[in-house]
C-alpha positions, -999 to +999 in steps of 0.1 A: -283+137+253-291+149+219-277+134+186-254+164+183-240+156+219-236+119+209-217+127+178-193+152+197-187+124+222-178+100+194-154+126+178-138+135+212-133+097+220-120+091+184-094+117+189-083+104+224-080+070+211-062+081+180-037+098+202-033+067+224-028+045+192-001+068+178+018+064+210+014+026+208+025+025+172+055+050+176+069+029+206+064-005+189+095-025+184+105-052+156+112-051+120+082-027+112+093-002+140+104+026+115+075+020+093+051+023+123+064+054+135+054+070+103+019+055+109+019+067+141+024+103+126-004+096+102-028+085+131-018+114+152-025+139+125-059+122+119-068+124+156-058+161+160-079+170+129-109+151+145-100+171+177-102+204+158-135+194+144-148+185+178-138+220+190-159+236+163-190+212+168-188+221+206-187+258+199-155+259+221-139+281+190-165+309+197-154+311+234-118+307+226-113+318+188-076+312+190-084+275+189-100+276+157-083+261+126-053+252+148-049+217+134-060+224+098-024+224+085-021+189+094-044+178+067-014+184+040+009+159+060-017+129+058-009+121+021+031+120+030+030+103+062+009+075+044+033+072+014+063+070+036+047+042+056+037+022+025+072+028+011+091+014+040+067-015+044+074-025+007+111-024+007+121+013+002+143+034+022+131+063+046+130+098+032+160+120+032+159+155+047+155+170+012+124+147+007+112+157+040+114+194+032+097+188-003+068+169+010+062+192+039+062+222+020+024+223+014+018+220+053+044+249+059+026+270+036-006+262+052+007+273+085+018+306+068-012+312+053-032+305+083-010+328+105-015+357+080-052+353+074-064+342+110-042+336+139-024+370+138-058+388+136-068+405+169-093+386+191-125+404+178-117+398+141-112+363+149-144+358+166-162+375+136-144+351+112-155+319+133-189+332+136-193+336+099-177+301+093-200+282+115-231+300+100-217+290+066-194+261+072-164+256+050-170+288+031-138+305+041-115+277+036-131+257+007-102+264-018-075+254+007-097+220+016-099+214-022-063+217-026-059+194+002-083+168-012-064+170-047-030+165-029-043+136-007-057+119-038-021+124-055-005+106-027-031+081-026-022+072-061+015+071-054+009+046-026-009+023-048+021+026-074+044+017-048+024-014-039+019-023-076+058-020-080+065-041-047+041-067-061+062-070-092+094-072-073+081-099-053+074-120-083+110-117-094+120-136-063+091-159-053+070-184-066+041-182-041+030-149-026+004-161-001+027-155+029+040-122+014+006-106+004-003-068+012-039-074+006-046-057+039-026-027+030-047-023-003-077-024+021-063+001+044-057+026+012-091+018+001-107+026+033-087+059+032-101+066-002-137+061+010-133+085+038-117+111+017-144+106-010-170+110+018-154+142+030-151+158-005-189+150-010-197+167+025-179+198+011-205+204-015-234+188+004-260+205+024-274+171+037-273+163+073-270+128+069-240+130+047-225+155+073-234+128+100-215+100+082-185+123+074-182+132+110-184+097+121-158+085+095-129+101+110-129+089+144-141+054+131-113+055+105-089+061+135-097+028+151-094+009+117-060+026+110-046+017+142-060-019+141-047-028+109-013-011+116-009-031+149-021-064+139+000-072+109+027-098+110+064-089+096+058-102+062+070-072+039+109-076+047+106-113+049+135-133+031+154-165+038+189-167+048+199-179+013+181-151-002+207-125-008+189-100-029+164-082-010+136-066-032+144-028-029+119-008-048+130+023-066+103+049-061+098+081-080+110+112-062+076+129-058+040+117-056+030+130-091+056+108-108+030+079-111+041+069-146+061+036-150+085+031-176+082+004-204+093-034-191+121-035-216+138-001-206+134-012-170+151-044-175+181-028-195+187-002-169+185-032-141+209-054-161+232-028-177+263-039-157+256-077-157+281-100-168+258-124-184+270-129-220+250-144-247+269-177-244+266-178-208+229-169-210+224-199-235+243-225-211+221-213-183+191-217-203+198-252-212+206-261-176+175-246-162+154-266-189+174-296-179+165-291-142+132-285-147+125-315-166+145-341-144+143-325-109+111-306-112+119-283-084+088-262-092+069-290-073+082-274-040+052-248-031+076-220-017+105-221-042+126-189-044+148-174-071+178-177-049+173-214-042+167-222-078+198-203-088+219-220-062+208-255-078+219-244-112+252-231-098+244-195-110+236-162-093+200-150-087+207-116-106+217-136-139+189-162-135+163-131-131+180-116-161+175-149-182+139-151-172+132-115-178+149-107-210+151-140-227+120-156-217+100-122-211+085-137-177+090-129-141+102-157-119+067-160-103+052-164-137+076-188-151+074-215-121+036-211-121+034-218-158+055-249-151+031-257-125+002-253-148+018-278-173+021-302-147-015-298-137-025-303-174-002-334-177-019-349-146-053-342-159-045-361-191-034-391-170-062-416-163-045-424-130-058-389-118-092-393-134-108-393-098-084-372-080-099-339-068-086-308-086-073-292-055-051-322-046-039-322-082-030-285-079-011-290-043+009-319-058+019-296-087+035-271-063+003-246-056-005-240-022-037-222-024-070-226-043-070-188-052-033-190-067-041-220-085-073-209-104-055-174-111-025-189-127-045-218-145-068-192-160-038-169-169-018-197-187-047-214-203-076-189-209-101-212-191-108-222-156-092-256-142-127-270-139-136-263-176-104-277-188-110-309-169-144-312-185-132-304-221-102-329-218 
């Protein structure tokens, strides 16, 4: 087989595998079922776009010109499908029918444009258009493809904003994020960005090598997306029975609304109807300080906001308001600052002189080296090793 034949085979296998993965994802059960159904749509659209490319590479569109550009409109659905997937995984609600109409409008317009400019033409004109496009690839649809690239990048940015906001929401409730991390989803988005960057470069490049990598990237991407989606544990909606305030994140209505409001404005809106008066806040602050100094609950490596509020005899909402408004910290930062102070106290005690740093960190409530190093440097400005040497 020639190189082109092998490439065509890879594209066909990638499309078939993608459709199979889409079925598996769509029929999956568990807490992530709704999210996986949106990922299934994303993977299916990806697979069909790859199939469309295979039809062009094989020359089948010359024999059957009505098959040309049949899946091109799906490119405008990739961004919305990925965004809906990310939002559902990070505590958001599914899209309303109004949102579906709004986000699906570019795809609907693409279908209309393709119908008017190609699919409703006579067979002879379709064949001439396909022949011209194969001789000079992409020249007919370059503006549309560039618009699709811009739209996808906007949704990619909106997905990152959703992850950032969810990360901040988690910090309001948990003191340790290791079991609730979403690094794999960031990896997925970065991989997606790499594919789109390669595709955009291929639009303007006449290099056969760039075209080869671009053609291989899409079918390989299907495998990666499906694998990452299927293998992840149900950590995003995880909360204990005592945790009565799920971290529901409010998202902007459109993918272009990526700007975030200042923290003080967000806090004012969040606690606008709170019943925490100044006197009650002072009392809660005193009780919190006393509890931290006497019982040291921060030494527990998976302490949650709800657990601490229960010990204080208050509500998680009021405790969160106190930390955010009065102390200017998230729950995560407040607890880890206490843990850092405990580590510093231990490092100043001769009894800990020969104890490894990581043991001291674990004893102070940290449960990973990475979290310890990041928190220590954030609150002291230097690394734990440098601090110990300077002590």
